[in-house]
N, CA, C, O and the ligand as a Tripos MOL2 file, in Angstrom:
@<TRIPOS>MOLECULE
protein
  321   319    81     0     0
PROTEIN
NO_CHARGES

@<TRIPOS>ATOM
      1 N          59.7980  163.8670   70.1710 N.3       1 MET1
      2 CA         58.9490  163.2250   69.1500 C.3       1 MET1
      3 C          59.6500  161.9740   68.6090 C.2       1 MET1
      4 O          60.8620  161.9810   68.3950 O.2       1 MET1
      5 N          58.9250  160.9600   68.4010 N.am      2 ALA2
      6 CA         59.4840  159.7360   67.8160 C.3       2 ALA2
      7 C          59.7670  159.9600   66.3370 C.2       2 ALA2
      8 O          59.1150  160.7740   65.6840 O.2       2 ALA2
      9 N          60.7380  159.2340   65.8240 N.am      3 VAL3
     10 CA         61.0900  159.3580   64.4060 C.3       3 VAL3
     11 C          59.9070  158.9450   63.5370 C.2       3 VAL3
     12 O          59.7130  159.4900   62.4510 O.2       3 VAL3
     13 N          59.1240  157.9930   64.0070 N.am      4 SER4
     14 CA         57.9880  157.4950   63.2160 C.3       4 SER4
     15 C          56.9280  158.5740   63.0130 C.2       4 SER4
     16 O          56.0990  158.4570   62.1110 O.2       4 SER4
     17 N          56.9410  159.6150   63.8310 N.am      5 ALA5
     18 CA         55.9610  160.6860   63.6880 C.3       5 ALA5
     19 C          56.0830  161.3550   62.3250 C.2       5 ALA5
     20 O          55.0930  161.8510   61.7870 O.2       5 ALA5
     21 N          57.2910  161.3740   61.7620 N.am      6 ALA6
     22 CA         57.5080  162.0050   60.4590 C.3       6 ALA6
     23 C          56.7430  161.2760   59.3640 C.2       6 ALA6
     24 O          56.4830  161.8430   58.3020 O.2       6 ALA6
     25 N          56.3840  160.0240   59.6180 N.am      7 LEU7
     26 CA         55.6780  159.2400   58.6010 C.3       7 LEU7
     27 C          54.1720  159.2520   58.8200 C.2       7 LEU7
     28 O          53.4250  158.6270   58.0670 O.2       7 LEU7
     29 N          53.7330  159.9570   59.8400 N.am      8 GLU8
     30 CA         52.2990  159.9650   60.1260 C.3       8 GLU8
     31 C          51.5480  160.7810   59.0890 C.2       8 GLU8
     32 O          52.0640  161.7620   58.5530 O.2       8 GLU8
     33 N          50.3570  160.3690   58.8240 N.am      9 THR9
     34 CA         49.4770  161.1560   57.9720 C.3       9 THR9
     35 C          48.2160  161.4660   58.7630 C.2       9 THR9
     36 O          47.9150  160.8250   59.7700 O.2       9 THR9
     37 N          47.4980  162.4530   58.2870 N.am     10 ALA10
     38 CA         46.2350  162.8110   58.9170 C.3      10 ALA10
     39 C          45.2260  163.0940   57.8090 C.2      10 ALA10
     40 O          45.5940  163.4190   56.6800 O.2      10 ALA10
     41 N          43.9780  162.9660   58.1490 N.am     11 PHE11
     42 CA         42.9150  163.1930   57.1720 C.3      11 PHE11
     43 C          42.6990  164.6890   56.9940 C.2      11 PHE11
     44 O          42.4340  165.4100   57.9560 O.2      11 PHE11
     45 N          42.8150  165.1390   55.7690 N.am     12 CYS12
     46 CA         42.6150  166.5540   55.4590 C.3      12 CYS12
     47 C          41.1400  166.7730   55.1530 C.2      12 CYS12
     48 O          40.6160  166.2220   54.1850 O.2      12 CYS12
     49 N          40.4770  167.5680   55.9670 N.am     13 TYR13
     50 CA         39.0310  167.7500   55.7570 C.3      13 TYR13
     51 C          38.7500  168.6000   54.5350 C.2      13 TYR13
     52 O          37.6300  168.6020   54.0230 O.2      13 TYR13
     53 N          39.7610  169.3290   54.0580 N.am     14 HIS14
     54 CA         39.5580  170.1580   52.8640 C.3      14 HIS14
     55 C          39.6400  169.3150   51.5990 C.2      14 HIS14
     56 O          38.7670  169.4010   50.7350 O.2      14 HIS14
     57 N          40.7000  168.4900   51.4840 N.am     15 CYS15
     58 CA         40.8960  167.6570   50.2800 C.3      15 CYS15
     59 C          40.2020  166.3050   50.4230 C.2      15 CYS15
     60 O          40.0650  165.5770   49.4390 O.2      15 CYS15
     61 N          39.7660  165.9610   51.6240 N.am     16 ARG16
     62 CA         39.1690  164.6700   51.9150 C.3      16 ARG16
     63 C          40.1030  163.5330   51.5350 C.2      16 ARG16
     64 O          39.6890  162.5330   50.9500 O.2      16 ARG16
     65 N          41.3800  163.7100   51.8830 N.am     17 THR17
     66 CA         42.3770  162.6700   51.6830 C.3      17 THR17
     67 C          43.4340  162.8300   52.7670 C.2      17 THR17
     68 O          43.3850  163.7710   53.5590 O.2      17 THR17
     69 N          44.3950  161.9020   52.7990 N.am     18 HIS18
     70 CA         45.4330  161.9640   53.8230 C.3      18 HIS18
     71 C          46.6960  162.6170   53.2770 C.2      18 HIS18
     72 O          47.1020  162.3530   52.1450 O.2      18 HIS18
     73 N          47.3090  163.4660   54.0850 N.am     19 HIS19
     74 CA         48.5990  164.0720   53.7660 C.3      19 HIS19
     75 C          49.5430  163.7670   54.9200 C.2      19 HIS19
     76 O          49.0980  163.4340   56.0180 O.2      19 HIS19
     77 N          50.8650  163.8820   54.6710 N.am     20 PRO20
     78 CA         51.8270  163.8030   55.7830 C.3      20 PRO20
     79 C          51.5570  164.9250   56.7770 C.2      20 PRO20
     80 O          51.2740  166.0580   56.3880 O.2      20 PRO20
     81 N          51.6470  164.6030   58.0500 N.am     21 VAL21
     82 CA         51.3300  165.5730   59.0970 C.3      21 VAL21
     83 C          52.2120  166.8170   58.9930 C.2      21 VAL21
     84 O          51.7590  167.9200   59.2960 O.2      21 VAL21
     85 N          53.4680  166.6520   58.5680 N.am     22 GLU22
     86 CA         54.3600  167.8230   58.5150 C.3      22 GLU22
     87 C          53.9510  168.8140   57.4290 C.2      22 GLU22
     88 O          54.4510  169.9390   57.4070 O.2      22 GLU22
     89 N          53.0530  168.4200   56.5300 N.am     23 GLU23
     90 CA         52.5430  169.3550   55.5150 C.3      23 GLU23
     91 C          51.1820  169.9020   55.9090 C.2      23 GLU23
     92 O          50.4770  170.4950   55.0920 O.2      23 GLU23
     93 N          50.8190  169.6990   57.1690 N.am     24 MET24
     94 CA         49.4690  170.0720   57.5960 C.3      24 MET24
     95 C          49.5060  170.9250   58.8480 C.2      24 MET24
     96 O          50.5250  171.0240   59.5310 O.2      24 MET24
     97 N          48.3800  171.5320   59.1260 N.am     25 ARG25
     98 CA         48.1900  172.2910   60.3630 C.3      25 ARG25
     99 C          46.8890  171.8020   60.9940 C.2      25 ARG25
    100 O          45.9470  171.4140   60.3020 O.2      25 ARG25
    101 N          46.8640  171.8330   62.3290 N.am     26 GLN26
    102 CA         45.6470  171.4600   63.0290 C.3      26 GLN26
    103 C          44.8200  172.7220   63.2260 C.2      26 GLN26
    104 O          45.3050  173.7220   63.7560 O.2      26 GLN26
    105 N          43.5780  172.6610   62.7950 N.am     27 ILE27
    106 CA         42.6970  173.8240   62.8150 C.3      27 ILE27
    107 C          41.5860  173.5650   63.8220 C.2      27 ILE27
    108 O          40.9990  172.4830   63.8480 O.2      27 ILE27
    109 N          41.3060  174.5530   64.6380 N.am     28 ALA28
    110 CA         40.1900  174.4330   65.5760 C.3      28 ALA28
    111 C          38.9120  174.8840   64.8700 C.2      28 ALA28
    112 O          38.8120  176.0340   64.4450 O.2      28 ALA28
    113 N          37.9470  173.9920   64.7460 N.am     29 THR29
    114 CA         36.6680  174.3480   64.1440 C.3      29 THR29
    115 C          35.5800  174.2150   65.2020 C.2      29 THR29
    116 O          35.8310  173.7760   66.3240 O.2      29 THR29
    117 N          34.3790  174.6000   64.8250 N.am     30 ARG30
    118 CA         33.2590  174.5160   65.7680 C.3      30 ARG30
    119 C          33.0380  173.0790   66.2170 C.2      30 ARG30
    120 O          32.6140  172.8370   67.3470 O.2      30 ARG30
    121 N          33.3240  172.1250   65.3330 N.am     31 SER31
    122 CA         33.0770  170.7170   65.6550 C.3      31 SER31
    123 C          34.3200  170.0290   66.1930 C.2      31 SER31
    124 O          34.3380  168.8050   66.3280 O.2      31 SER31
    125 N          35.3720  170.8060   66.5060 N.am     32 GLY32
    126 CA         36.5510  170.2020   67.0910 C.3      32 GLY32
    127 C          37.7790  170.4440   66.2520 C.2      32 GLY32
    128 O          37.7470  171.2150   65.2920 O.2      32 GLY32
    129 N          38.8760  169.7790   66.6170 N.am     33 LYS33
    130 CA         40.1330  169.9830   65.8880 C.3      33 LYS33
    131 C          40.1270  169.1640   64.6190 C.2      33 LYS33
    132 O          39.7570  167.9900   64.6100 O.2      33 LYS33
    133 N          40.5460  169.8100   63.5480 N.am     34 ARG34
    134 CA         40.6200  169.1500   62.2460 C.3      34 ARG34
    135 C          41.9990  169.4070   61.6750 C.2      34 ARG34
    136 O          42.6420  170.4100   61.9880 O.2      34 ARG34
    137 N          42.4420  168.4890   60.8350 N.am     35 TRP35
    138 CA         43.7000  168.6660   60.1310 C.3      35 TRP35
    139 C          43.4100  169.1860   58.7330 C.2      35 TRP35
    140 O          42.4680  168.7620   58.0640 O.2      35 TRP35
    141 N          44.2530  170.1160   58.3180 N.am     36 ARG36
    142 CA         44.1250  170.6500   56.9730 C.3      36 ARG36
    143 C          45.5180  170.9230   56.4210 C.2      36 ARG36
    144 O          46.3980  171.3610   57.1620 O.2      36 ARG36
    145 N          45.7310  170.6720   55.1320 N.am     37 CYS37
    146 CA         47.0740  170.8290   54.5740 C.3      37 CYS37
    147 C          47.4040  172.3030   54.4010 C.2      37 CYS37
    148 O          46.5270  173.1220   54.1250 O.2      37 CYS37
    149 N          48.6880  172.6300   54.5680 N.am     38 ILE38
    150 CA         49.1470  174.0240   54.4820 C.3      38 ILE38
    151 C          48.8360  174.5890   53.1060 C.2      38 ILE38
    152 O          48.4920  175.7640   52.9720 O.2      38 ILE38
    153 N          48.9610  173.7330   52.0670 N.am     39 ARG39
    154 CA         48.7290  174.2130   50.7040 C.3      39 ARG39
    155 C          47.3100  174.7510   50.5400 C.2      39 ARG39
    156 O          47.1080  175.8100   49.9460 O.2      39 ARG39
    157 N          46.3350  174.0250   51.0650 N.am     40 SER40
    158 CA         44.9450  174.4750   50.9150 C.3      40 SER40
    159 C          44.6940  175.7190   51.7650 C.2      40 SER40
    160 O          43.9200  176.5900   51.3690 O.2      40 SER40
    161 N          45.3400  175.8110   52.9230 N.am     41 ILE41
    162 CA         45.1710  177.0010   53.7730 C.3      41 ILE41
    163 C          45.7100  178.2270   53.0500 C.2      41 ILE41
    164 O          45.0600  179.2710   53.0060 O.2      41 ILE41
    165 N          46.9220  178.0850   52.4770 N.am     42 GLU42
    166 CA         47.5320  179.2360   51.7950 C.3      42 GLU42
    167 C          46.7250  179.6150   50.5620 C.2      42 GLU42
    168 O          46.5930  180.7990   50.2530 O.2      42 GLU42
    169 N          46.1860  178.6370   49.8590 N.am     43 ALA43
    170 CA         45.3710  178.9340   48.6800 C.3      43 ALA43
    171 C          44.1470  179.7460   49.0950 C.2      43 ALA43
    172 O          43.7950  180.7230   48.4350 O.2      43 ALA43
    173 N          43.5010  179.3420   50.1870 N.am     44 THR44
    174 CA         42.3200  180.0570   50.6630 C.3      44 THR44
    175 C          42.6730  181.4550   51.1210 C.2      44 THR44
    176 O          41.9490  182.4090   50.8380 O.2      44 THR44
    177 N          43.8030  181.5820   51.8420 N.am     45 GLN45
    178 CA         44.2070  182.9090   52.3230 C.3      45 GLN45
    179 C          44.5360  183.8200   51.1530 C.2      45 GLN45
    180 O          44.2200  185.0090   51.1910 O.2      45 GLN45
    181 N          45.1720  183.2780   50.1010 N.am     46 GLY46
    182 CA         45.4860  184.0830   48.9270 C.3      46 GLY46
    183 C          44.2210  184.5940   48.2750 C.2      46 GLY46
    184 O          44.1370  185.7660   47.9080 O.2      46 GLY46
    185 N          43.2200  183.7090   48.1260 N.am     47 ASP47
    186 CA         41.9500  184.1260   47.5310 C.3      47 ASP47
    187 C          41.3100  185.2270   48.3680 C.2      47 ASP47
    188 O          40.7830  186.2020   47.8330 O.2      47 ASP47
    189 N          41.3630  185.0610   49.6850 N.am     48 ARG48
    190 CA         40.7160  186.0350   50.5640 C.3      48 ARG48
    191 C          41.4240  187.3770   50.4660 C.2      48 ARG48
    192 O          40.7750  188.4230   50.4490 O.2      48 ARG48
    193 N          42.7570  187.3530   50.4010 N.am     49 ALA49
    194 CA         43.5230  188.6050   50.3090 C.3      49 ALA49
    195 C          43.1540  189.3380   49.0330 C.2      49 ALA49
    196 O          43.0060  190.5600   49.0330 O.2      49 ALA49
    197 N          43.0040  188.5850   47.9340 N.am     50 LYS50
    198 CA         42.6250  189.2120   46.6700 C.3      50 LYS50
    199 C          41.2350  189.8190   46.7820 C.2      50 LYS50
    200 O          41.0080  190.9430   46.3340 O.2      50 LYS50
    201 N          40.2950  189.0730   47.3850 N.am     51 ARG51
    202 CA         38.9290  189.5870   47.5420 C.3      51 ARG51
    203 C          38.9270  190.8280   48.4170 C.2      51 ARG51
    204 O          38.2260  191.7960   48.1200 O.2      51 ARG51
    205 N          39.7150  190.8110   49.5050 N.am     52 ASP52
    206 CA         39.7660  191.9580   50.4090 C.3      52 ASP52
    207 C          40.3000  193.1760   49.6740 C.2      52 ASP52
    208 O          39.7650  194.2750   49.8200 O.2      52 ASP52
    209 N          41.3630  192.9870   48.8760 N.am     53 ALA53
    210 CA         41.9450  194.1090   48.1490 C.3      53 ALA53
    211 C          40.9180  194.6630   47.1660 C.2      53 ALA53
    212 O          40.7860  195.8790   47.0250 O.2      53 ALA53
    213 N          40.1950  193.7780   46.4910 N.am     54 PHE54
    214 CA         39.1710  194.2110   45.5490 C.3      54 PHE54
    215 C          38.0730  194.9770   46.2820 C.2      54 PHE54
    216 O          37.6420  196.0380   45.8310 O.2      54 PHE54
    217 N          37.6250  194.4360   47.4130 N.am     55 GLY55
    218 CA         36.5750  195.0930   48.1870 C.3      55 GLY55
    219 C          37.0060  196.4700   48.6590 C.2      55 GLY55
    220 O          36.2100  197.4090   48.6540 O.2      55 GLY55
    221 N          38.2830  196.5960   49.0740 N.am     56 LYS56
    222 CA         38.7770  197.8870   49.5590 C.3      56 LYS56
    223 C          38.8120  198.9050   48.4260 C.2      56 LYS56
    224 O          38.4920  200.0740   48.6390 O.2      56 LYS56
    225 N          39.1980  198.4750   47.2150 N.am     57 SER57
    226 CA         39.2640  199.4240   46.0980 C.3      57 SER57
    227 C          37.8610  199.9020   45.7560 C.2      57 SER57
    228 O          37.6740  201.0750   45.4300 O.2      57 SER57
    229 N          36.8700  199.0140   45.8260 N.am     58 ILE58
    230 CA         35.4750  199.4120   45.5570 C.3      58 ILE58
    231 C          35.0130  200.3980   46.6280 C.2      58 ILE58
    232 O          34.3900  201.4140   46.3190 O.2      58 ILE58
    233 N          35.3220  200.0920   47.8820 N.am     59 THR59
    234 CA         34.9140  200.9760   48.9760 C.3      59 THR59
    235 C          35.5420  202.3560   48.8120 C.2      59 THR59
    236 O          34.8750  203.3700   49.0180 O.2      59 THR59
    237 N          36.8250  202.3990   48.4420 N.am     60 ALA60
    238 CA         37.5190  203.6790   48.2670 C.3      60 ALA60
    239 C          36.8760  204.4710   47.1370 C.2      60 ALA60
    240 O          36.7330  205.6900   47.2320 O.2      60 ALA60
    241 N          36.4800  203.7690   46.0510 N.am     61 MET61
    242 CA         35.8550  204.4390   44.9200 C.3      61 MET61
    243 C          34.5230  205.0500   45.3410 C.2      61 MET61
    244 O          34.2290  206.1980   45.0080 O.2      61 MET61
    245 N          33.7220  204.2860   46.0690 N.am     62 HIS62
    246 CA         32.4300  204.7890   46.5270 C.3      62 HIS62
    247 C          32.6220  205.9570   47.4850 C.2      62 HIS62
    248 O          31.8520  206.9170   47.4650 O.2      62 HIS62
    249 N          33.6550  205.8710   48.3270 N.am     63 GLN63
    250 CA         33.9210  206.9530   49.2800 C.3      63 GLN63
    251 C          34.2830  208.2280   48.5270 C.2      63 GLN63
    252 O          33.8370  209.3160   48.8920 O.2      63 GLN63
    253 N          35.0930  208.0940   47.4720 N.am     64 ALA64
    254 CA         35.4830  209.2660   46.6820 C.3      64 ALA64
    255 C          34.2470  209.8820   46.0320 C.2      64 ALA64
    256 O          34.1150  211.1050   45.9950 O.2      64 ALA64
    257 N          33.3480  209.0550   45.5250 N.am     65 GLU65
    258 CA         32.1140  209.5630   44.9190 C.3      65 GLU65
    259 C          31.2700  210.3000   45.9530 C.2      65 GLU65
    260 O          30.7150  211.3630   45.6740 O.2      65 GLU65
    261 N          31.1800  209.7230   47.1460 N.am     66 ALA66
    262 CA         30.3980  210.3460   48.2090 C.3      66 ALA66
    263 C          31.0010  211.6950   48.5840 C.2      66 ALA66
    264 O          30.2710  212.6530   48.8390 O.2      66 ALA66
    265 N          32.3470  211.7750   48.6190 N.am     67 ASP67
    266 CA         33.0150  213.0460   48.9390 C.3      67 ASP67
    267 C          32.6940  214.0860   47.8680 C.2      67 ASP67
    268 O          32.4390  215.2480   48.1830 O.2      67 ASP67
    269 N          32.7070  213.6670   46.6010 N.am     68 ASP68
    270 CA         32.3950  214.5980   45.5140 C.3      68 ASP68
    271 C          30.9750  215.1270   45.6720 C.2      68 ASP68
    272 O          30.7350  216.3260   45.5320 O.2      68 ASP68
    273 N          30.0280  214.2240   45.9660 N.am     69 ARG69
    274 CA         28.6350  214.6370   46.1410 C.3      69 ARG69
    275 C          28.5110  215.5930   47.3170 C.2      69 ARG69
    276 O          27.7690  216.5720   47.2440 O.2      69 ARG69
    277 N          29.2320  215.3180   48.4030 N.am     70 ALA70
    278 CA         29.1730  216.1650   49.5830 C.3      70 ALA70
    279 C          29.6690  217.5690   49.2450 C.2      70 ALA70
    280 O          29.0730  218.5550   49.6790 O.2      70 ALA70
    281 N          30.7510  217.6700   48.4780 N.am     71 ARG71
    282 CA         31.2810  218.9830   48.1040 C.3      71 ARG71
    283 C          30.2850  219.7180   47.2020 C.2      71 ARG71
    284 O          30.0780  220.9230   47.3440 O.2      71 ARG71
    285 N          29.6730  218.9760   46.2720 N.am     72 THR72
    286 CA         28.6930  219.5840   45.3720 C.3      72 THR72
    287 C          27.5130  220.1140   46.1630 C.2      72 THR72
    288 O          26.9910  221.1890   45.8690 O.2      72 THR72
    289 N          27.0930  219.3550   47.1680 N.am     73 PHE73
    290 CA         25.9640  219.7520   47.9790 C.3      73 PHE73
    291 C          26.2800  221.0000   48.7920 C.2      73 PHE73
    292 O          25.4360  221.8830   48.9460 O.2      73 PHE73
    293 N          27.5230  221.0670   49.3180 N.am     74 LEU74
    294 CA         27.9060  222.2050   50.1490 C.3      74 LEU74
    295 C          28.1280  223.4600   49.3020 C.2      74 LEU74
    296 O          27.9570  224.5780   49.7880 O.2      74 LEU74
    297 N          28.5050  223.2740   48.0530 N.am     75 HIS75
    298 CA         28.7850  224.4210   47.1790 C.3      75 HIS75
    299 C          28.0420  224.2370   45.8570 C.2      75 HIS75
    300 O          28.6730  224.0210   44.8220 O.2      75 HIS75
    301 N          26.7150  224.3200   45.8760 N.am     76 PRO76
    302 CA         25.9450  224.0630   44.6540 C.3      76 PRO76
    303 C          26.1540  225.1310   43.5920 C.2      76 PRO76
    304 O          26.0390  224.8440   42.4000 O.2      76 PRO76
    305 N          26.4590  226.3570   44.0000 N.am     77 LEU77
    306 CA         26.6770  227.4310   43.0330 C.3      77 LEU77
    307 C          28.0460  228.0480   43.2570 C.2      77 LEU77
    308 O          28.1490  229.0720   43.9330 O.2      77 LEU77
    309 N          29.0820  227.4670   42.7180 N.am     78 PRO78
    310 CA         30.4300  227.9860   42.9710 C.3      78 PRO78
    311 C          30.5960  229.3940   42.3990 C.2      78 PRO78
    312 O          30.0660  229.7150   41.3350 O.2      78 PRO78
    313 N          31.3470  230.2310   43.1310 N.am     79 HIS79
    314 CA         31.6200  231.5930   42.6380 C.3      79 HIS79
    315 C          32.5110  231.5380   41.4150 C.2      79 HIS79
    316 O          33.3710  230.6630   41.3110 O.2      79 HIS79
    317 N          32.3180  232.4560   40.4950 N.am     80 ARG80
    318 CA         33.1350  232.4500   39.2810 C.3      80 ARG80
    319 C          34.0410  233.6650   39.2940 C.2      80 ARG80
    320 O          34.8210  233.8640   38.3620 O.2      80 ARG80
    321 ZN         44.6400  168.8630   51.8240 Zn       81 ZN81
@<TRIPOS>BOND
     1     1     2 1
     2     2     3 1
     3     3     4 2
     4     3     5 am
     5     5     6 1
     6     6     7 1
     7     7     8 2
     8     7     9 am
     9     9    10 1
    10    10    11 1
    11    11    12 2
    12    11    13 am
    13    13    14 1
    14    14    15 1
    15    15    16 2
    16    15    17 am
    17    17    18 1
    18    18    19 1
    19    19    20 2
    20    19    21 am
    21    21    22 1
    22    22    23 1
    23    23    24 2
    24    23    25 am
    25    25    26 1
    26    26    27 1
    27    27    28 2
    28    27    29 am
    29    29    30 1
    30    30    31 1
    31    31    32 2
    32    31    33 am
    33    33    34 1
    34    34    35 1
    35    35    36 2
    36    35    37 am
    37    37    38 1
    38    38    39 1
    39    39    40 2
    40    39    41 am
    41    41    42 1
    42    42    43 1
    43    43    44 2
    44    43    45 am
    45    45    46 1
    46    46    47 1
    47    47    48 2
    48    47    49 am
    49    49    50 1
    50    50    51 1
    51    51    52 2
    52    51    53 am
    53    53    54 1
    54    54    55 1
    55    55    56 2
    56    55    57 am
    57    57    58 1
    58    58    59 1
    59    59    60 2
    60    59    61 am
    61    61    62 1
    62    62    63 1
    63    63    64 2
    64    63    65 am
    65    65    66 1
    66    66    67 1
    67    67    68 2
    68    67    69 am
    69    69    70 1
    70    70    71 1
    71    71    72 2
    72    71    73 am
    73    73    74 1
    74    74    75 1
    75    75    76 2
    76    75    77 am
    77    77    78 1
    78    78    79 1
    79    79    80 2
    80    79    81 am
    81    81    82 1
    82    82    83 1
    83    83    84 2
    84    83    85 am
    85    85    86 1
    86    86    87 1
    87    87    88 2
    88    87    89 am
    89    89    90 1
    90    90    91 1
    91    91    92 2
    92    91    93 am
    93    93    94 1
    94    94    95 1
    95    95    96 2
    96    95    97 am
    97    97    98 1
    98    98    99 1
    99    99   100 2
   100    99   101 am
   101   101   102 1
   102   102   103 1
   103   103   104 2
   104   103   105 am
   105   105   106 1
   106   106   107 1
   107   107   108 2
   108   107   109 am
   109   109   110 1
   110   110   111 1
   111   111   112 2
   112   111   113 am
   113   113   114 1
   114   114   115 1
   115   115   116 2
   116   115   117 am
   117   117   118 1
   118   118   119 1
   119   119   120 2
   120   119   121 am
   121   121   122 1
   122   122   123 1
   123   123   124 2
   124   123   125 am
   125   125   126 1
   126   126   127 1
   127   127   128 2
   128   127   129 am
   129   129   130 1
   130   130   131 1
   131   131   132 2
   132   131   133 am
   133   133   134 1
   134   134   135 1
   135   135   136 2
   136   135   137 am
   137   137   138 1
   138   138   139 1
   139   139   140 2
   140   139   141 am
   141   141   142 1
   142   142   143 1
   143   143   144 2
   144   143   145 am
   145   145   146 1
   146   146   147 1
   147   147   148 2
   148   147   149 am
   149   149   150 1
   150   150   151 1
   151   151   152 2
   152   151   153 am
   153   153   154 1
   154   154   155 1
   155   155   156 2
   156   155   157 am
   157   157   158 1
   158   158   159 1
   159   159   160 2
   160   159   161 am
   161   161   162 1
   162   162   163 1
   163   163   164 2
   164   163   165 am
   165   165   166 1
   166   166   167 1
   167   167   168 2
   168   167   169 am
   169   169   170 1
   170   170   171 1
   171   171   172 2
   172   171   173 am
   173   173   174 1
   174   174   175 1
   175   175   176 2
   176   175   177 am
   177   177   178 1
   178   178   179 1
   179   179   180 2
   180   179   181 am
   181   181   182 1
   182   182   183 1
   183   183   184 2
   184   183   185 am
   185   185   186 1
   186   186   187 1
   187   187   188 2
   188   187   189 am
   189   189   190 1
   190   190   191 1
   191   191   192 2
   192   191   193 am
   193   193   194 1
   194   194   195 1
   195   195   196 2
   196   195   197 am
   197   197   198 1
   198   198   199 1
   199   199   200 2
   200   199   201 am
   201   201   202 1
   202   202   203 1
   203   203   204 2
   204   203   205 am
   205   205   206 1
   206   206   207 1
   207   207   208 2
   208   207   209 am
   209   209   210 1
   210   210   211 1
   211   211   212 2
   212   211   213 am
   213   213   214 1
   214   214   215 1
   215   215   216 2
   216   215   217 am
   217   217   218 1
   218   218   219 1
   219   219   220 2
   220   219   221 am
   221   221   222 1
   222   222   223 1
   223   223   224 2
   224   223   225 am
   225   225   226 1
   226   226   227 1
   227   227   228 2
   228   227   229 am
   229   229   230 1
   230   230   231 1
   231   231   232 2
   232   231   233 am
   233   233   234 1
   234   234   235 1
   235   235   236 2
   236   235   237 am
   237   237   238 1
   238   238   239 1
   239   239   240 2
   240   239   241 am
   241   241   242 1
   242   242   243 1
   243   243   244 2
   244   243   245 am
   245   245   246 1
   246   246   247 1
   247   247   248 2
   248   247   249 am
   249   249   250 1
   250   250   251 1
   251   251   252 2
   252   251   253 am
   253   253   254 1
   254   254   255 1
   255   255   256 2
   256   255   257 am
   257   257   258 1
   258   258   259 1
   259   259   260 2
   260   259   261 am
   261   261   262 1
   262   262   263 1
   263   263   264 2
   264   263   265 am
   265   265   266 1
   266   266   267 1
   267   267   268 2
   268   267   269 am
   269   269   270 1
   270   270   271 1
   271   271   272 2
   272   271   273 am
   273   273   274 1
   274   274   275 1
   275   275   276 2
   276   275   277 am
   277   277   278 1
   278   278   279 1
   279   279   280 2
   280   279   281 am
   281   281   282 1
   282   282   283 1
   283   283   284 2
   284   283   285 am
   285   285   286 1
   286   286   287 1
   287   287   288 2
   288   287   289 am
   289   289   290 1
   290   290   291 1
   291   291   292 2
   292   291   293 am
   293   293   294 1
   294   294   295 1
   295   295   296 2
   296   295   297 am
   297   297   298 1
   298   298   299 1
   299   299   300 2
   300   299   301 am
   301   301   302 1
   302   302   303 1
   303   303   304 2
   304   303   305 am
   305   305   306 1
   306   306   307 1
   307   307   308 2
   308   307   309 am
   309   309   310 1
   310   310   311 1
   311   311   312 2
   312   311   313 am
   313   313   314 1
   314   314   315 1
   315   315   316 2
   316   315   317 am
   317   317   318 1
   318   318   319 1
   319   319   320 2
@<TRIPOS>SUBSTRUCTURE
     1 MET1         2 RESIDUE 1 A MET
     2 ALA2         6 RESIDUE 1 A ALA
     3 VAL3        10 RESIDUE 1 A VAL
     4 SER4        14 RESIDUE 1 A SER
     5 ALA5        18 RESIDUE 1 A ALA
     6 ALA6        22 RESIDUE 1 A ALA
     7 LEU7        26 RESIDUE 1 A LEU
     8 GLU8        30 RESIDUE 1 A GLU
     9 THR9        34 RESIDUE 1 A THR
    10 ALA10       38 RESIDUE 1 A ALA
    11 PHE11       42 RESIDUE 1 A PHE
    12 CYS12       46 RESIDUE 1 A CYS
    13 TYR13       50 RESIDUE 1 A TYR
    14 HIS14       54 RESIDUE 1 A HIS
    15 CYS15       58 RESIDUE 1 A CYS
    16 ARG16       62 RESIDUE 1 A ARG
    17 THR17       66 RESIDUE 1 A THR
    18 HIS18       70 RESIDUE 1 A HIS
    19 HIS19       74 RESIDUE 1 A HIS
    20 PRO20       78 RESIDUE 1 A PRO
    21 VAL21       82 RESIDUE 1 A VAL
    22 GLU22       86 RESIDUE 1 A GLU
    23 GLU23       90 RESIDUE 1 A GLU
    24 MET24       94 RESIDUE 1 A MET
    25 ARG25       98 RESIDUE 1 A ARG
    26 GLN26      102 RESIDUE 1 A GLN
    27 ILE27      106 RESIDUE 1 A ILE
    28 ALA28      110 RESIDUE 1 A ALA
    29 THR29      114 RESIDUE 1 A THR
    30 ARG30      118 RESIDUE 1 A ARG
    31 SER31      122 RESIDUE 1 A SER
    32 GLY32      126 RESIDUE 1 A GLY
    33 LYS33      130 RESIDUE 1 A LYS
    34 ARG34      134 RESIDUE 1 A ARG
    35 TRP35      138 RESIDUE 1 A TRP
    36 ARG36      142 RESIDUE 1 A ARG
    37 CYS37      146 RESIDUE 1 A CYS
    38 ILE38      150 RESIDUE 1 A ILE
    39 ARG39      154 RESIDUE 1 A ARG
    40 SER40      158 RESIDUE 1 A SER
    41 ILE41      162 RESIDUE 1 A ILE
    42 GLU42      166 RESIDUE 1 A GLU
    43 ALA43      170 RESIDUE 1 A ALA
    44 THR44      174 RESIDUE 1 A THR
    45 GLN45      178 RESIDUE 1 A GLN
    46 GLY46      182 RESIDUE 1 A GLY
    47 ASP47      186 RESIDUE 1 A ASP
    48 ARG48      190 RESIDUE 1 A ARG
    49 ALA49      194 RESIDUE 1 A ALA
    50 LYS50      198 RESIDUE 1 A LYS
    51 ARG51      202 RESIDUE 1 A ARG
    52 ASP52      206 RESIDUE 1 A ASP
    53 ALA53      210 RESIDUE 1 A ALA
    54 PHE54      214 RESIDUE 1 A PHE
    55 GLY55      218 RESIDUE 1 A GLY
    56 LYS56      222 RESIDUE 1 A LYS
    57 SER57      226 RESIDUE 1 A SER
    58 ILE58      230 RESIDUE 1 A ILE
    59 THR59      234 RESIDUE 1 A THR
    60 ALA60      238 RESIDUE 1 A ALA
    61 MET61      242 RESIDUE 1 A MET
    62 HIS62      246 RESIDUE 1 A HIS
    63 GLN63      250 RESIDUE 1 A GLN
    64 ALA64      254 RESIDUE 1 A ALA
    65 GLU65      258 RESIDUE 1 A GLU
    66 ALA66      262 RESIDUE 1 A ALA
    67 ASP67      266 RESIDUE 1 A ASP
    68 ASP68      270 RESIDUE 1 A ASP
    69 ARG69      274 RESIDUE 1 A ARG
    70 ALA70      278 RESIDUE 1 A ALA
    71 ARG71      282 RESIDUE 1 A ARG
    72 THR72      286 RESIDUE 1 A THR
    73 PHE73      290 RESIDUE 1 A PHE
    74 LEU74      294 RESIDUE 1 A LEU
    75 HIS75      298 RESIDUE 1 A HIS
    76 PRO76      302 RESIDUE 1 A PRO
    77 LEU77      306 RESIDUE 1 A LEU
    78 PRO78      310 RESIDUE 1 A PRO
    79 HIS79      314 RESIDUE 1 A HIS
    80 ARG80      318 RESIDUE 1 A ARG
    81 ZN81       321 GROUP 0 **** ****
């Protein structure tokens, strides 16, 4: 790589501005290769991880409720 490559910038389709290439990653999109800065990628991934964790906790809660209902249905009149 030429030394001048360190000074190259690319257009970030997320921020709609130019960043130094070394702070960016090339992303393959449906419309071709695009440059996007690492900061925006990590921010998006962090948001997604939080949403996924939230979604999983909701799913687990609903699953626990469904299990309770299933047990109630199987044993509607528990022996005393
Ligand atoms: Zn950017």
